[in-house]
MIVO-477923 format. One record per residue (C-alpha): x, y, z; chain. Coordinates in pm, 1 decimal, always signed. Example, Ala and Ser with C-alpha at 12.3 -4.5 7.8 and 13.67 -1.06 7.14 Angstrom:
+----------+----------+----------+-----+
!        u !        v !        w ! mol !
+----------+----------+----------+-----+
!  +1230.0 !   -450.0 !   +780.0 !   A !
!  +1367.0 !   -106.0 !   +714.0 !   A !
+----------+----------+----------+-----+
***
This chain:
+----------+----------+----------+-----+
!        u !        v !        w ! mol !
+----------+----------+----------+-----+
! +11497.8 ! -13987.7 !  +1386.4 !   A !
! +11436.5 ! -13800.1 !  +1707.9 !   A !
! +11297.8 ! -13452.5 !  +1754.1 !   A !
! +11271.0 ! -13307.7 !  +1413.2 !   A !
! +11460.1 ! -13585.6 !  +1228.7 !   A !
! +11316.7 ! -13733.1 !   +897.2 !   A !
! +11361.1 ! -14069.4 !   +749.5 !   A !
! +11272.4 ! -14260.1 !   +427.7 !   A !
! +11195.5 ! -14634.6 !   +495.1 !   A !
! +11120.4 ! -14899.5 !   +236.4 !   A !
! +11068.0 ! -15274.2 !   +224.6 !   A !
! +11355.8 ! -15508.1 !   +132.9 !   A !
! +11360.1 ! -15873.6 !    +42.9 !   A !
! +11484.7 ! -15973.4 !   +395.0 !   A !
! +11233.0 ! -16124.3 !   +617.7 !   A !
! +11172.9 ! -16247.0 !   +957.0 !   A !
! +10885.9 ! -16484.8 !  +1025.8 !   A !
! +10739.6 ! -16723.9 !  +1283.5 !   A !
! +10756.6 ! -17106.5 !  +1287.5 !   A !
! +10417.7 ! -17119.6 !  +1111.2 !   A !
! +10560.6 ! -16973.5 !   +793.3 !   A !
! +10677.5 ! -17308.5 !   +673.2 !   A !
! +10761.6 ! -17167.1 !   +331.8 !   A !
! +11043.9 ! -16964.1 !   +472.4 !   A !
! +11368.5 ! -17133.9 !   +585.2 !   A !
! +11478.0 ! -17152.2 !   +956.6 !   A !
! +11697.4 ! -16852.7 !  +1034.9 !   A !
! +12055.3 ! -16979.8 !  +1025.8 !   A !
! +12190.7 ! -16738.8 !  +1297.0 !   A !
! +11906.8 ! -16725.3 !  +1546.2 !   A !
! +12011.6 ! -16829.8 !  +1901.7 !   A !
! +11727.3 ! -16828.8 !  +2164.4 !   A !
! +11980.5 ! -16783.3 !  +2454.4 !   A !
! +12087.8 ! -16470.3 !  +2287.4 !   A !
! +11761.0 ! -16339.3 !  +2208.4 !   A !
! +11709.8 ! -16047.3 !  +2464.3 !   A !
! +11355.5 ! -15950.7 !  +2322.3 !   A !
! +11246.2 ! -16306.7 !  +2408.8 !   A !
! +11376.4 ! -16275.7 !  +2755.9 !   A !
! +11196.4 ! -15944.7 !  +2814.1 !   A !
! +10873.2 ! -16084.3 !  +2696.6 !   A !
! +10904.5 ! -16406.2 !  +2881.7 !   A !
! +10962.5 ! -16204.3 !  +3199.1 !   A !
! +10644.1 ! -16030.2 !  +3125.6 !   A !
! +10450.0 ! -16348.2 !  +3093.6 !   A !
! +10446.1 ! -16389.7 !  +2723.1 !   A !
! +10503.2 ! -16723.6 !  +2553.4 !   A !
! +10782.4 ! -16708.5 !  +2283.1 !   A !
! +10890.8 ! -16905.3 !  +1994.7 !   A !
! +11201.5 ! -17141.8 !  +2045.2 !   A !
! +11295.2 ! -17083.4 !  +1680.1 !   A !
! +11250.8 ! -16812.8 !  +1417.8 !   A !
! +11245.6 ! -16824.7 !  +1035.3 !   A !
! +11391.2 ! -16583.6 !   +783.2 !   A !
! +11720.6 ! -16431.4 !   +652.5 !   A !
! +11728.0 ! -16072.1 !   +812.3 !   A !
! +12056.4 ! -16020.9 !   +993.5 !   A !
! +11993.2 ! -15975.3 !  +1374.0 !   A !
! +12151.7 ! -15686.0 !  +1571.1 !   A !
! +12253.0 ! -15497.7 !  +1270.1 !   A !
! +12026.9 ! -15195.5 !  +1275.2 !   A !
! +11744.4 ! -15345.6 !  +1071.7 !   A !
! +11474.8 ! -15311.1 !  +1333.4 !   A !
! +11505.2 ! -15680.4 !  +1420.4 !   A !
! +11423.7 ! -15610.2 !  +1784.4 !   A !
! +11084.4 ! -15444.4 !  +1697.8 !   A !
! +11012.0 ! -15724.1 !  +1455.1 !   A !
! +11108.3 ! -16006.8 !  +1702.4 !   A !
! +10875.1 ! -15850.3 !  +1965.7 !   A !
! +10592.1 ! -15857.0 !  +1718.8 !   A !
! +10666.7 ! -16230.7 !  +1601.4 !   A !
! +10714.3 ! -16362.6 !  +1950.2 !   A !
! +10407.2 ! -16199.4 !  +2116.4 !   A !
! +10179.2 ! -16205.1 !  +1799.5 !   A !
!  +9818.8 ! -16206.5 !  +1885.8 !   A !
!  +9882.1 ! -16191.0 !  +2263.8 !   A !
!  +9971.2 ! -15818.9 !  +2217.5 !   A !
!  +9635.2 ! -15722.3 !  +2040.8 !   A !
!  +9566.6 ! -15347.4 !  +2078.4 !   A !
!  +9899.4 ! -15302.2 !  +2278.6 !   A !
! +10122.9 ! -15420.4 !  +2003.8 !   A !
! +10282.3 ! -15070.8 !  +1925.3 !   A !
! +10328.1 ! -14982.8 !  +2285.6 !   A !
! +10489.4 ! -15306.7 !  +2377.6 !   A !
! +10727.1 ! -15293.9 !  +2074.3 !   A !
! +10839.2 ! -14945.8 !  +2168.0 !   A !
! +10888.5 ! -15044.7 !  +2543.4 !   A !
! +11103.6 ! -15335.4 !  +2433.1 !   A !
! +11301.6 ! -15119.2 !  +2193.5 !   A !
! +11357.1 ! -14870.7 !  +2478.8 !   A !
! +11489.9 ! -15138.3 !  +2704.6 !   A !
! +11710.5 ! -15297.8 !  +2443.7 !   A !
! +11869.7 ! -14966.0 !  +2309.4 !   A !
! +11855.6 ! -14755.7 !  +2628.5 !   A !
! +11641.7 ! -14471.4 !  +2532.2 !   A !
! +11294.9 ! -14382.8 !  +2408.3 !   A !
! +11264.6 ! -14481.1 !  +2038.2 !   A !
! +11134.3 ! -14262.2 !  +1771.7 !   A !
! +10865.0 ! -14503.2 !  +1678.3 !   A !
! +10988.6 ! -14551.0 !  +1331.2 !   A !
! +11075.9 ! -14922.5 !  +1360.2 !   A !
! +10736.0 ! -15002.2 !  +1523.8 !   A !
! +10546.4 ! -14814.9 !  +1256.5 !   A !
! +10714.8 ! -14974.3 !   +974.0 !   A !
! +10692.4 ! -15335.3 !  +1104.6 !   A !
! +10318.3 ! -15268.4 !  +1148.5 !   A !
! +10272.1 ! -15110.8 !   +806.0 !   A !
! +10497.4 ! -15314.4 !   +592.5 !   A !
! +10510.6 ! -15041.8 !   +316.2 !   A !
! +10734.7 ! -14746.4 !   +210.3 !   A !
! +10683.5 ! -14411.0 !   +407.7 !   A !
! +10843.7 ! -14089.5 !   +505.5 !   A !
! +10879.8 ! -14049.2 !   +898.9 !   A !
! +10888.9 ! -13711.2 !  +1049.1 !   A !
! +10858.4 ! -13621.0 !  +1410.3 !   A !
! +10647.6 ! -13924.6 !  +1497.4 !   A !
! +10424.0 ! -13891.9 !  +1180.6 !   A !
! +10411.1 ! -14148.7 !   +906.7 !   A !
! +10334.6 ! -14043.6 !   +548.1 !   A !
! +10263.2 ! -14327.2 !   +296.8 !   A !
! +10462.8 ! -14273.2 !    -29.6 !   A !
! +10523.5 ! -14434.7 !   -378.6 !   A !
! +10899.1 ! -14426.8 !   -448.9 !   A !
! +11113.3 ! -14546.8 !   -737.7 !   A !
! +11420.3 ! -14724.4 !   -572.1 !   A !
! +11775.5 ! -14775.0 !   -694.6 !   A !
! +11966.9 ! -15093.4 !   -635.5 !   A !
! +12066.9 ! -15130.6 !   -277.2 !   A !
! +12312.7 ! -15358.2 !    -94.7 !   A !
! +12409.0 ! -15420.1 !   +277.7 !   A !
! +12769.6 ! -15480.2 !   +401.7 !   A !
! +12797.3 ! -15625.4 !   +753.2 !   A !
! +13098.0 ! -15504.7 !   +951.4 !   A !
! +13253.2 ! -15704.1 !  +1231.7 !   A !
! +13082.2 ! -15627.0 !  +1560.9 !   A !
! +13303.3 ! -15407.1 !  +1781.2 !   A !
! +13051.6 ! -15239.8 !  +2029.8 !   A !
! +13278.3 ! -14974.8 !  +2146.7 !   A !
! +13024.3 ! -14696.6 !  +2107.1 !   A !
! +12668.8 ! -14710.4 !  +2233.1 !   A !
! +12349.0 ! -14552.7 !  +2065.7 !   A !
! +12327.9 ! -14258.8 !  +2288.0 !   A !
! +12701.6 ! -14167.9 !  +2216.7 !   A !
! +12627.7 ! -14191.1 !  +1837.3 !   A !
! +12327.0 ! -13981.7 !  +1883.7 !   A !
! +12523.4 ! -13701.0 !  +2046.9 !   A !
! +12782.6 ! -13699.7 !  +1770.0 !   A !
! +12517.3 ! -13690.1 !  +1501.6 !   A !
! +12341.8 ! -13387.9 !  +1672.9 !   A !
! +12667.0 ! -13191.4 !  +1634.6 !   A !
! +12597.1 ! -13183.4 !  +1259.7 !   A !
! +12209.2 ! -13167.9 !  +1312.2 !   A !
! +12170.6 ! -12850.1 !  +1104.6 !   A !
! +12347.2 ! -12972.8 !   +802.9 !   A !
! +12191.8 ! -13309.4 !   +809.2 !   A !
! +11839.8 ! -13182.6 !   +872.0 !   A !
! +11875.6 ! -12950.0 !   +563.3 !   A !
! +11970.3 ! -13236.6 !   +343.9 !   A !
! +11713.7 ! -13457.8 !   +486.0 !   A !
! +11433.9 ! -13192.2 !   +429.5 !   A !
! +11554.8 ! -13147.9 !    +54.9 !   A !
! +11548.3 ! -13522.6 !    -11.1 !   A !
! +11196.4 ! -13556.9 !   +160.3 !   A !
! +11056.6 ! -13278.4 !    -60.5 !   A !
! +11200.4 ! -13441.0 !   -368.1 !   A !
! +11061.5 ! -13783.9 !   -286.8 !   A !
! +10722.8 ! -13642.5 !   -226.0 !   A !
! +10729.3 ! -13440.8 !   -536.5 !   A !
! +10879.1 ! -13683.7 !   -788.5 !   A !
! +10876.4 ! -14027.6 !   -608.6 !   A !
! +11270.8 ! -14043.6 !   -657.0 !   A !
! +11546.2 ! -14020.1 !   -420.5 !   A !
! +11791.8 ! -13738.2 !   -525.1 !   A !
! +12121.7 ! -13909.2 !   -553.1 !   A !
! +12333.9 ! -13578.7 !   -510.4 !   A !
! +12171.3 ! -13505.9 !   -173.2 !   A !
! +12213.0 ! -13853.8 !    -59.3 !   A !
! +12590.7 ! -13849.2 !   -152.8 !   A !
! +12624.7 ! -13533.9 !    +54.7 !   A !
! +12408.2 ! -13669.7 !   +335.2 !   A !
! +12637.1 ! -13975.1 !   +356.8 !   A !
! +12960.2 ! -13778.3 !   +338.5 !   A !
! +12841.7 ! -13562.1 !   +632.4 !   A !
! +12752.9 ! -13862.8 !   +850.4 !   A !
! +13105.3 ! -14000.1 !   +780.0 !   A !
! +13255.9 ! -13682.3 !   +928.2 !   A !
! +13052.6 ! -13726.6 !  +1264.3 !   A !
! +13296.1 ! -13996.5 !  +1414.4 !   A !
! +13004.6 ! -14250.3 !  +1455.6 !   A !
! +13155.2 ! -14553.9 !  +1260.6 !   A !
! +13375.6 ! -14830.5 !  +1349.9 !   A !
! +13703.0 ! -14846.3 !  +1183.0 !   A !
! +13590.0 ! -15113.8 !   +938.7 !   A !
! +13260.4 ! -14937.1 !   +857.1 !   A !
! +13440.1 ! -14607.1 !   +815.4 !   A !
! +13695.3 ! -14742.3 !   +568.2 !   A !
! +13404.2 ! -14910.3 !   +383.5 !   A !
! +13204.2 ! -14596.0 !   +349.8 !   A !
! +13514.5 ! -14368.4 !   +256.4 !   A !
! +13618.0 ! -14600.3 !    -12.7 !   A !
! +13267.7 ! -14615.7 !   -162.7 !   A !
! +13241.6 ! -14226.0 !   -128.7 !   A !
! +13571.4 ! -14183.4 !   -314.1 !   A !
! +13416.7 ! -14396.0 !   -603.2 !   A !
! +13101.8 ! -14163.2 !   -591.6 !   A !
! +12882.5 ! -14421.4 !   -431.2 !   A !
! +12645.6 ! -14325.9 !   -153.9 !   A !
! +12682.5 ! -14555.9 !   +158.6 !   A !
! +12579.4 ! -14495.3 !   +522.7 !   A !
! +12524.2 ! -14688.9 !   +849.7 !   A !
! +12172.9 ! -14772.6 !   +949.2 !   A !
! +12022.0 ! -14829.2 !  +1286.9 !   A !
! +12271.3 ! -14755.9 !  +1555.4 !   A !
! +12541.8 ! -14666.5 !  +1280.9 !   A !
! +12859.0 ! -14753.5 !  +1466.2 !   A !
! +12919.0 ! -15117.7 !  +1366.8 !   A !
! +12557.2 ! -15183.5 !  +1233.3 !   A !
! +12494.6 ! -15275.0 !   +867.6 !   A !
! +12623.5 ! -15037.7 !   +598.3 !   A !
! +12374.1 ! -14938.2 !   +335.0 !   A !
! +12502.9 ! -14907.1 !    -24.9 !   A !
! +12277.8 ! -14703.1 !   -258.4 !   A !
! +12423.9 ! -14776.5 !   -601.2 !   A !
! +12424.8 ! -14484.2 !   -861.4 !   A !
! +12137.3 ! -14468.4 !  -1125.8 !   A !
! +12229.4 ! -14703.3 !  -1414.1 !   A !
! +12528.0 ! -14879.4 !  -1230.9 !   A !
! +12635.8 ! -15184.3 !  -1429.4 !   A !
! +12595.9 ! -15509.4 !  -1230.7 !   A !
! +12955.6 ! -15616.6 !  -1329.1 !   A !
! +13089.4 ! -15292.6 !  -1168.8 !   A !
! +12951.6 ! -15384.8 !   -828.4 !   A !
! +13212.5 ! -15672.1 !   -726.1 !   A !
! +13502.5 ! -15472.4 !   -888.2 !   A !
! +13419.6 ! -15171.7 !   -661.9 !   A !
! +13405.3 ! -15366.5 !   -344.6 !   A !
! +13717.5 ! -15582.1 !   -411.4 !   A !
! +13932.2 ! -15253.2 !   -415.6 !   A !
! +13906.2 ! -15225.2 !    -41.7 !   A !
! +14088.6 ! -15481.0 !   +161.6 !   A !
! +13942.0 ! -15359.6 !   +493.5 !   A !
! +13599.4 ! -15479.1 !   +400.0 !   A !
! +13623.5 ! -15701.1 !    +96.7 !   A !
! +13565.1 ! -16011.7 !   +304.6 !   A !
! +13241.5 ! -15864.5 !   +491.3 !   A !
! +12923.3 ! -16024.1 !   +401.7 !   A !
! +12740.3 ! -15844.8 !   +119.3 !   A !
! +12356.7 ! -15876.1 !    +72.1 !   A !
! +12156.8 ! -15732.2 !   -225.9 !   A !
! +11825.1 ! -15604.8 !    -59.5 !   A !
! +11656.4 ! -15417.3 !   -334.1 !   A !
+----------+----------+----------+-----+
***
């Protein structure tokens, strides 16, 4: 997403919410003692929530740090919302963010993001799921970025083709998405468990890629057009290395 990187981002059914959203259940995994975003904001003089509602997995590359910054600070941020979110993101991840996460958290709609610029789009989406690998933390975001940049030319070309098609037809071209996922899988940016998951799905002509920091973050599965619902558990159960990982339908 940095420099000339392109990205497609769309809303999912997963949510994070403040305690005021009483129709949303309390987040089952939220621990205020492990919330680094709250610690940063508290040190800056903001009041923060002791609990958070929702079901979005935390620390899995789903922009939860940006969303937590917005939820904790809320109206305290006022006109500084985007700057504060990006500053928190830079501290948490160790380098200047692209601005994508903050843009989406504030807009809450589908868009294409290119070189810091957002374009609203209307896109017809396929069924998508998330697989959550076991956390290893053996590669940081800066290292992941360096590995990806080695295949930058190929990835950028595919990203451009997909962006053009999305803008033209409102559909994500599956063949190019499949090629993009396979190219990423050759970069050495995934944990052993995530790599096994992605390679297995690729062998079955199913597009899958890590999101966020890639290494041991959530793996996004984009099911082929017209895939039968009964085929989903069968495909997943064939790979012992990730059959027991949590699976969430998000679109």
